LUMMAR-151565 format. One line per 2 residues: their letters; for each residue z, y, x of C-alpha. Coordinates in nm, 3 decimals, m for minus. Layout:
# residues N
A) Z:Y:X | ...;
END
This chain:
# residues 565
MA) 21.461:14.681:7.472 | 21.810:14.836:7.447;
AA) 21.956:14.551:7.600 | 21.721:14.606:7.918;
LE) 21.819:14.975:7.932 | 22.228:14.885:7.910;
ED) 22.153:14.684:8.210 | 21.997:14.971:8.385;
EI) 22.364:15.190:8.337 | 22.150:15.501:8.156;
DN) 22.270:15.810:8.293 | 22.250:16.000:7.973;
DD) 22.384:16.362:8.024 | 22.400:16.502:7.678;
YY) 22.133:16.769:7.652 | 22.271:16.867:7.332;
SL) 22.606:16.946:7.398 | 22.508:17.168:7.723;
LN) 22.299:17.363:7.473 | 22.587:17.337:7.225;
VR) 22.349:17.239:6.929 | 22.315:17.009:6.680;
RE) 22.096:16.684:6.714 | 21.862:16.832:6.434;
AT) 21.851:17.144:6.594 | 21.524:17.330:6.537;
QD) 21.336:17.517:6.782 | 21.465:17.856:6.730;
EL) 21.804:17.744:6.734 | 21.727:17.574:7.075;
KA) 21.574:17.893:7.199 | 21.870:18.138:7.080;
SY) 22.114:17.899:7.272 | 21.879:17.877:7.571;
RR) 21.864:18.252:7.581 | 22.252:18.293:7.596;
LC) 22.285:18.075:7.854 | 22.056:18.201:8.069;
ML) 22.202:18.580:8.034 | 22.524:18.400:8.135;
YH) 22.350:18.214:8.455 | 22.070:18.397:8.548;
PD) 22.088:18.398:8.950 | 21.976:18.753:8.977;
KH) 22.321:18.905:8.800 | 22.512:18.799:9.073;
RD) 22.508:18.963:9.426 | 22.781:18.715:9.614;
PE) 22.620:18.458:9.772 | 22.835:18.188:9.675;
LK) 22.848:18.305:9.287 | 22.440:18.336:9.296;
RQ) 22.411:17.970:9.430 | 22.643:17.811:9.161;
AE) 22.457:18.004:8.938 | 22.093:17.883:9.062;
QL) 22.237:17.540:8.992 | 22.389:17.605:8.630;
FN) 22.051:17.782:8.570 | 21.810:17.484:8.646;
LV) 22.042:17.220:8.448 | 22.019:17.466:8.134;
HQ) 21.624:17.507:8.195 | 21.590:17.130:8.219;
AY) 21.778:17.069:7.915 | 21.575:17.295:7.727;
EV) 21.244:17.212:7.860 | 21.308:16.842:7.717;
LS) 21.448:16.960:7.383 | 21.206:17.160:7.317;
DP) 20.902:16.955:7.393 | 20.865:16.716:7.108;
QS) 20.720:16.396:7.287 | 20.988:16.412:7.608;
RA) 21.261:16.493:7.316 | 21.171:16.172:7.127;
IY) 21.211:15.974:7.447 | 21.507:16.124:7.542;
DV) 21.630:16.068:7.167 | 21.596:15.671:7.149;
YG) 21.628:15.586:7.532 | 21.842:15.890:7.685;
KR) 21.782:16.053:8.007 | 21.646:15.732:8.211;
GL) 21.418:15.690:7.964 | 21.214:16.007:8.060;
EV) 21.203:15.847:8.444 | 21.013:15.558:8.378;
EG) 20.677:15.543:8.530 | 20.357:15.580:8.367;
WE) 20.443:15.848:8.118 | 20.199:16.100:8.305;
VV) 19.919:15.880:8.136 | 20.070:15.918:7.779;
ER) 19.861:16.157:7.540 | 20.083:16.461:7.430;
KR) 19.927:16.444:7.103 | 20.092:16.165:7.003;
TP) 20.393:16.099:6.748 | 20.720:16.035:6.862;
AE) 20.667:15.675:6.695 | 20.384:15.632:6.928;
IR) 20.581:15.771:7.211 | 20.808:15.449:7.139;
EE) 20.524:15.226:7.128 | 20.414:15.368:7.437;
YE) 20.738:15.354:7.632 | 20.766:14.933:7.469;
RL) 20.408:14.880:7.664 | 20.548:15.032:7.989;
QR) 20.842:14.808:7.981 | 20.678:14.469:7.920;
ER) 20.607:14.362:8.238 | 20.975:14.435:8.305;
EE) 21.050:14.219:8.055 | 20.826:13.934:8.151;
RR) 20.994:13.900:8.481 | 21.377:13.919:8.310;
LQ) 21.239:13.637:8.107 | 21.241:13.348:8.342;
QR) 21.608:13.459:8.442 | 21.769:13.394:8.070;
TN) 21.806:13.036:7.966 | 22.102:13.135:7.711;
PK) 22.272:12.791:7.709 | 22.477:12.703:7.421;
GT) 22.763:12.422:7.393 | 22.995:12.238:7.141;
IS) 23.308:12.041:7.270 | 23.489:11.856:6.999;
VG) 23.785:11.679:7.055 | 23.950:11.449:6.736;
ID) 24.307:11.407:6.764 | 24.489:11.138:6.541;
AT) 24.824:11.268:6.487 | 24.926:11.078:6.165;
DL) 25.195:10.895:6.302 | 25.384:11.239:6.279;
FD) 25.422:11.235:5.929 | 25.280:10.863:5.840;
RY) 25.549:10.611:6.037 | 25.563:10.277:5.955;
EE) 25.946:10.135:5.909 | 25.854:9.786:5.902;
DY) 26.064:9.494:6.073 | 25.776:9.436:6.311;
EE) 25.822:9.740:6.480 | 26.173:9.636:6.641;
IS) 25.954:9.316:6.750 | 25.705:9.574:6.943;
GS) 25.966:9.837:7.046 | 25.887:9.810:7.383;
DS) 25.559:9.956:7.341 | 25.613:10.222:7.057;
GG) 25.972:10.306:7.160 | 26.093:10.175:6.786;
AG) 26.144:10.347:6.503 | 26.364:10.621:6.685;
GL) 26.055:10.659:6.960 | 25.857:10.951:7.013;
PH) 25.547:10.976:6.737 | 25.212:10.831:6.887;
IE) 24.915:11.075:6.916 | 24.593:10.982:7.046;
IN) 24.238:11.105:7.088 | 24.002:10.893:6.884;
KM) 23.701:11.062:6.929 | 23.488:11.279:7.110;
HI) 23.149:11.468:7.122 | 22.992:11.680:7.337;
SQ) 22.673:11.878:7.308 | 22.472:12.137:7.533;
SI) 22.139:12.284:7.516 | 21.950:12.556:7.711;
EA) 21.623:12.750:7.627 | 21.362:12.820:7.935;
PL) 21.111:13.105:7.814 | 20.764:12.971:7.951;
TT) 20.567:13.306:7.803 | 20.662:13.579:7.547;
SD) 20.549:13.327:7.227 | 20.640:13.008:7.396;
TA) 21.016:12.862:7.495 | 21.117:12.489:7.594;
IL) 21.431:12.387:7.422 | 21.652:12.120:7.625;
SG) 21.953:11.968:7.416 | 22.169:11.686:7.430;
SL) 22.493:11.500:7.288 | 22.761:11.251:7.409;
ST) 22.988:11.083:7.150 | 23.231:10.824:7.137;
HN) 23.449:10.702:6.849 | 23.726:10.441:6.844;
GN) 23.585:10.305:7.193 | 23.240:10.286:7.081;
GG) 23.009:10.581:7.208 | 22.644:10.706:7.228;
GN) 22.475:10.986:7.347 | 22.056:11.131:7.293;
IN) 21.809:11.396:7.470 | 21.607:11.640:7.261;
LA) 21.311:11.835:7.422 | 21.158:12.103:7.202;
LR) 20.852:12.329:7.258 | 20.834:12.658:7.027;
RV) 20.537:12.875:7.012 | 20.541:13.197:6.804;
TS) 20.264:13.256:6.648 | 20.272:13.559:6.484;
AK) 20.499:13.806:6.365 | 20.545:13.638:5.992;
GW) 20.642:13.244:6.166 | 20.684:12.987:6.460;
GE) 20.616:12.624:6.494 | 20.802:12.369:6.687;
VE) 20.751:12.036:6.820 | 21.023:11.788:6.892;
FG) 21.047:11.518:7.116 | 21.416:11.275:7.134;
AG) 21.527:10.976:7.266 | 21.873:10.785:7.226;
DT) 22.085:10.464:7.269 | 22.137:10.410:6.923;
HG) 21.864:10.549:6.712 | 21.577:10.487:6.934;
PL) 21.259:10.744:6.986 | 21.224:11.056:6.784;
FG) 20.937:11.273:6.716 | 20.988:11.622:6.471;
LK) 20.772:11.895:6.386 | 20.927:12.213:6.247;
IF) 20.776:12.517:6.110 | 20.899:12.878:5.979;
RN) 20.682:13.088:5.776 | 20.754:13.465:5.623;
LT) 20.573:13.454:5.254 | 20.666:13.787:5.176;
PR) 20.937:14.078:5.306 | 21.165:13.940:5.084;
CF) 21.123:13.576:5.120 | 21.092:13.304:5.376;
TT) 21.026:12.887:5.369 | 21.099:12.648:5.648;
AH) 20.992:12.241:5.675 | 21.099:11.992:5.862;
CG) 20.954:11.642:5.922 | 21.087:11.378:6.156;
MQ) 21.029:11.001:6.210 | 21.288:10.787:6.404;
FS) 21.153:10.487:6.592 | 21.373:10.163:6.563;
SR) 21.408:9.814:6.598 | 21.397:9.787:6.211;
GI) 21.073:10.010:6.197 | 20.967:10.373:6.147;
RP) 21.246:10.593:5.939 | 21.017:10.879:5.810;
AL) 21.241:11.234:5.690 | 21.142:11.536:5.512;
TT) 21.345:11.853:5.461 | 21.189:12.189:5.300;
ML) 21.397:12.496:5.221 | 21.264:12.796:5.015;
AR) 21.497:13.148:5.075 | 21.456:13.456:4.906;
HL) 21.646:13.791:4.914 | 21.792:13.825:4.566;
DK) 21.912:14.183:4.661 | 22.014:14.371:4.955;
NT) 22.336:14.163:5.054 | 22.252:13.814:4.854;
MG) 22.028:13.547:4.995 | 21.928:13.245:4.762;
YL) 21.823:12.920:4.924 | 21.677:12.587:4.739;
QW) 21.648:12.283:4.978 | 21.522:11.935:4.929;
RW) 21.545:11.631:5.155 | 21.378:11.318:5.162;
GT) 21.456:11.019:5.353 | 21.761:10.749:5.387;
QS) 21.993:11.026:5.262 | 21.799:11.255:4.971;
SM) 21.912:11.525:4.832 | 21.845:11.861:4.641;
NT) 22.072:12.151:4.717 | 22.044:12.501:4.592;
SI) 22.338:12.804:4.698 | 22.400:13.139:4.678;
VR) 22.537:13.339:4.979 | 22.670:13.714:4.934;
DT) 22.721:13.875:5.283 | 22.886:14.271:5.285;
KS) 23.064:14.423:5.523 | 23.382:14.329:5.373;
SH) 23.337:13.970:5.249 | 23.132:13.663:5.248;
FT) 23.076:13.457:4.956 | 22.886:13.130:4.911;
FA) 22.819:12.907:4.632 | 22.676:12.579:4.624;
VQ) 22.546:12.269:4.431 | 22.369:11.934:4.547;
LG) 22.267:11.649:4.383 | 22.170:11.365:4.604;
IP) 22.249:11.020:4.766 | 22.529:10.930:4.850;
HT) 22.659:11.317:4.832 | 22.661:11.524:4.530;
FI) 22.939:11.799:4.518 | 22.973:12.134:4.395;
MM) 23.148:12.391:4.659 | 23.248:12.765:4.621;
SY) 23.415:12.967:4.957 | 23.523:13.322:4.992;
QY) 23.609:13.500:5.325 | 23.756:13.859:5.343;
KF) 23.671:14.052:5.660 | 23.942:14.313:5.753;
QD) 23.798:14.640:5.887 | 24.054:14.597:6.226;
DD) 23.942:14.656:6.620 | 24.015:14.221:6.598;
QT) 23.759:14.154:6.304 | 24.031:13.974:6.160;
KI) 23.882:13.706:5.895 | 24.082:13.498:5.612;
KG) 23.914:13.247:5.414 | 23.900:12.996:5.131;
SV) 23.682:12.716:4.981 | 23.715:12.461:4.763;
KS) 23.455:12.135:4.717 | 23.450:11.876:4.449;
GF) 23.197:11.585:4.449 | 23.185:11.176:4.414;
FG) 23.374:11.170:4.740 | 23.682:11.317:4.614;
TV) 23.803:11.716:4.630 | 23.852:11.918:4.924;
VE) 24.059:12.262:4.952 | 24.033:12.448:5.277;
YG) 24.218:12.773:5.376 | 24.237:12.949:5.695;
AE) 24.148:13.277:5.922 | 24.035:13.380:6.234;
TK) 24.035:13.705:6.473 | 23.905:13.824:6.796;
IS) 24.160:13.743:7.091 | 23.915:13.914:7.349;
RH) 23.615:14.087:7.395 | 23.409:13.745:7.393;
SV) 23.644:13.502:7.226 | 23.732:13.440:6.850;
LG) 24.019:13.204:6.740 | 24.010:13.040:6.418;
AT) 24.209:12.767:6.230 | 24.148:12.574:5.912;
VS) 24.396:12.364:5.678 | 24.208:12.077:5.485;
VG) 24.372:11.923:5.212 | 24.195:11.660:5.018;
VP) 24.182:11.361:4.781 | 24.148:11.106:4.942;
QG) 24.111:11.258:5.300 | 24.482:11.398:5.337;
VS) 24.538:11.659:5.540 | 24.400:11.801:5.852;
LK) 24.420:12.117:6.080 | 24.109:12.214:6.255;
IK) 24.151:12.500:6.563 | 23.820:12.628:6.668;
LN) 23.769:12.898:6.966 | 23.426:13.046:7.034;
RA) 23.406:13.167:7.367 | 23.051:13.332:7.444;
SQ) 22.779:13.103:7.343 | 23.057:12.790:7.375;
TY) 23.245:12.607:7.086 | 23.555:12.432:7.139;
FF) 23.662:12.262:6.795 | 23.976:12.025:6.791;
PI) 23.988:11.854:6.439 | 24.372:11.741:6.385;
HL) 24.408:11.461:6.146 | 24.784:11.489:6.009;
TD) 24.792:11.246:5.720 | 24.621:11.015:5.483;
QL) 24.877:11.151:5.202 | 24.916:11.457:5.038;
LP) 25.247:11.524:5.188 | 25.422:11.921:5.093;
SA) 25.556:11.846:5.473 | 25.218:11.826:5.659;
VF) 25.047:12.107:5.424 | 25.337:12.308:5.559;
YA) 25.362:12.232:5.916 | 24.982:12.285:5.949;
TV) 24.986:12.646:5.767 | 25.315:12.759:5.965;
GP) 25.287:12.607:6.274 | 24.977:12.755:6.399;
LV) 25.053:13.100:6.265 | 25.378:13.129:6.502;
FY) 25.195:12.970:6.787 | 24.935:13.222:6.752;
LA) 25.185:13.521:6.695 | 25.408:13.436:7.021;
IQ) 25.106:13.337:7.240 | 24.970:13.708:7.065;
RL) 25.290:13.879:7.180 | 25.397:13.676:7.479;
VI) 24.992:13.627:7.689 | 24.717:13.791:7.494;
RP) 24.813:14.134:7.436 | 24.991:14.175:7.814;
YV) 24.665:14.049:7.953 | 24.437:14.232:7.755;
RA) 24.642:14.544:7.817 | 24.654:14.493:8.220;
HQ) 24.251:14.375:8.197 | 24.179:14.705:8.008;
EQ) 24.399:14.941:8.287 | 24.212:14.747:8.550;
EL) 23.856:14.820:8.390 | 23.963:15.189:8.369;
EK) 24.061:15.228:8.669 | 23.753:15.054:8.818;
QR) 23.555:15.349:8.575 | 23.769:15.615:8.708;
ES) 23.686:15.513:9.067 | 23.317:15.426:9.007;
SA) 23.278:15.792:8.863 | 23.523:15.977:9.054;
SD) 23.245:16.165:9.304 | 23.044:16.232:8.936;
IA) 23.343:16.378:8.793 | 23.415:16.571:9.112;
KK) 23.066:16.729:9.096 | 23.117:16.817:8.714;
KQ) 23.441:16.965:8.781 | 23.319:17.193:9.043;
EA) 23.031:17.260:8.798 | 23.267:17.380:8.557;
EA) 23.502:17.611:8.782 | 23.165:17.739:8.878;
AV) 23.060:17.805:8.551 | 23.392:17.993:8.442;
ML) 23.367:18.167:8.735 | 23.050:18.339:8.628;
MQ) 23.186:18.322:8.266 | 23.451:18.594:8.372;
ES) 23.257:18.911:8.304 | 23.111:18.794:7.988;
VR) 23.440:18.667:7.839 | 23.587:19.015:7.958;
RI) 23.349:19.179:7.720 | 23.346:18.946:7.431;
IE) 23.742:18.990:7.436 | 23.716:19.370:7.421;
AE) 23.438:19.366:7.129 | 23.650:19.154:6.945;
ES) 23.973:19.301:6.986 | 23.806:19.638:6.852;
RM) 23.747:19.441:6.512 | 24.023:19.237:6.514;
GL) 23.804:18.957:6.555 | 23.858:18.589:6.700;
II) 24.031:18.610:7.018 | 24.118:18.244:7.224;
LN) 24.474:18.289:7.339 | 24.477:17.923:7.475;
AW) 24.267:17.605:7.479 | 24.294:17.250:7.636;
YG) 24.110:16.968:7.635 | 24.190:16.621:7.724;
KF) 24.440:16.356:7.688 | 24.743:16.458:7.500;
VT) 25.059:16.252:7.429 | 25.257:16.294:7.094;
DN) 25.398:15.952:7.074 | 25.784:15.900:7.163;
SR) 25.689:15.559:7.255 | 25.460:15.702:7.535;
KH) 25.659:15.929:7.692 | 25.616:15.782:8.018;
ER) 25.250:15.872:8.000 | 25.132:16.173:8.167;
AR) 24.942:16.419:7.947 | 24.584:16.481:8.148;
VI) 24.429:16.807:7.996 | 24.202:17.155:8.128;
DV) 24.238:17.454:8.048 | 23.900:17.559:7.848;
TV) 23.995:17.854:7.700 | 23.756:18.063:7.900;
PL) 23.452:17.825:7.850 | 23.561:17.862:7.436;
QC) 23.575:18.235:7.456 | 23.292:18.249:7.585;
LV) 23.086:18.068:7.331 | 23.251:18.305:7.037;
KD) 22.928:18.526:6.882 | 23.033:18.785:6.577;
SK) 23.372:18.638:6.564 | 23.272:18.294:6.499;
LI) 23.338:17.998:6.725 | 23.123:17.684:6.631;
LT) 23.097:17.320:6.820 | 22.879:17.067:6.715;
EA) 22.912:16.677:6.664 | 22.917:16.564:7.045;
SK) 23.183:16.499:7.318 | 23.323:16.834:7.425;
AG) 23.256:16.722:7.808 | 22.907:16.823:7.814;
LP) 22.977:17.177:7.689 | 22.940:17.456:7.980;
GF) 23.275:17.462:8.169 | 23.458:17.134:8.047;
YD) 23.441:16.817:8.254 | 23.604:16.486:8.143;
PC) 23.969:16.512:8.268 | 24.044:16.131:8.192;
VG) 23.728:15.908:8.204 | 23.738:15.610:7.935;
EE) 24.041:15.752:7.733 | 24.042:15.941:7.403;
KS) 24.038:16.286:7.452 | 24.149:16.593:7.190;
LK) 24.081:16.955:7.200 | 24.363:17.178:7.129;
ML) 24.352:17.556:7.049 | 24.574:17.860:6.943;
YQ) 24.399:18.134:6.867 | 24.417:18.531:6.676;
FR) 24.214:18.626:6.373 | 24.272:18.942:6.228;
GV) 24.610:18.953:6.413 | 24.709:18.620:6.286;
MH) 24.811:18.334:6.475 | 24.605:17.994:6.407;
QV) 24.631:17.648:6.574 | 24.400:17.341:6.541;
LC) 24.385:16.993:6.698 | 24.031:16.791:6.665;
GD) 23.880:16.511:6.827 | 23.650:16.502:7.098;
TE) 23.339:16.419:6.892 | 23.444:16.636:6.563;
AL) 23.228:16.958:6.453 | 23.452:17.283:6.462;
RI) 23.406:17.621:6.292 | 23.662:17.855:6.347;
PK) 23.851:18.036:6.205 | 23.988:17.884:5.916;
QS) 24.221:17.967:5.667 | 24.374:17.590:5.715;
HR) 24.455:17.677:6.062 | 24.680:17.999:5.982;
ID) 25.017:17.957:6.134 | 25.286:18.046:5.880;
ND) 25.553:18.300:5.960 | 25.819:18.074:5.867;
S) 25.712:17.781:6.108;
END
């Protein structure tokens, strides 16, 4: 539902900011703010035709905001879906006595037909491309005499190392929604390894039977394994527990090979899941695992008993709370096949792309470097096998090489590209909103003109009691970093609008963008904004700088400017 609304670019004028009230404001708070603004903008207070016309426009805007927020049903719709939600056809049939929860259900019902039309346009493509690279000649070069005989082919012992692609795998799948509960999934894959390859194609039909579960029937065929038939079931047993079952039959010249996999999962607590899996077939096994996922970390512990693979595994991932969503991870896995230790990191390099690298060190597997790029729903995977032995030089270059390469690319390519792209998007946003900003600017200037008389009276009253006087106030983008001196500050004077909001020597601004306040507009669309204010209270100078959406209450002792400064 949210996605559908975002595609229509919701025009969500902030009515709360316009009335300068909290989102949890009571009816009394709304009424008090509305009456105050009505007294300020009432058309009958102005004789000049131009001022009267401007006052009428602002008065109607304030009245519209109050009508929406004072009505529980309209307010519930506005809080969830914004101004666009109030314009959906069909609201006239909604009973006025319905609760906000029922209003939300009714909105979703009115949107259902629209969702079904969009359903046919979504295919949700997913794909994976894996390219295996054999680079063992970098570290495991042979020095035998026969290299001199075949020197014409390999370049001899002093020639360039031989690096080759020894395997590839390509898979792709698409989803075709048939109805709101039925989906067809078509997938296929091609693989090759050392000159030998094959492929397969699968068709699955999934039906959502209820809010608790779904079932899926799968048909497949390939050039190596023969026809395939499978059945998969998912079911929520309780709010904290679910199960899946998958049974399949592979038909080949050797006969029918059945397989069955079942899994039981349960929420152990808010962030922890426990899994128990049993697999029966040519490779039977039993696996149990615990997965704990929090905002800052991800931990997995698993034990498997089976033929031919029995192992114990533990992994940990730390998530940095930065814009790039950087993660570092490490794992150890030990079993009948040997022991493997892996460590690596991944980071977001653009809005839809995540780049990761993992070093794998094991016995008898050797040393490998795995590079993975996720781009939207596509995955590109490059496992590079460096050596069959445990060589410190291979581990060192596998660790340091990708890091140095990434830092160089990040500095020389990615950051300049992202910065240029952001500036381009910002410029497009400015151009698309230029007419709207011009209109908002006119409304703000008109509001300031209408406030002049009220502000004069407020200042006289405050001066008589040594109260709160706003001396100067600016809103917009301030440049304080010396490294950004070339940038130009873009601010507007909001002294009059803020003085107009002063009541009983107090000024209270709620947690909302200040661009929606009467007499304000956005002077720098898409950029970070602040409010800077110099005011006087009881004859003492005060100064404050706050963020665009921060709540503000003045006067405050902490804003006082000492005589020494």
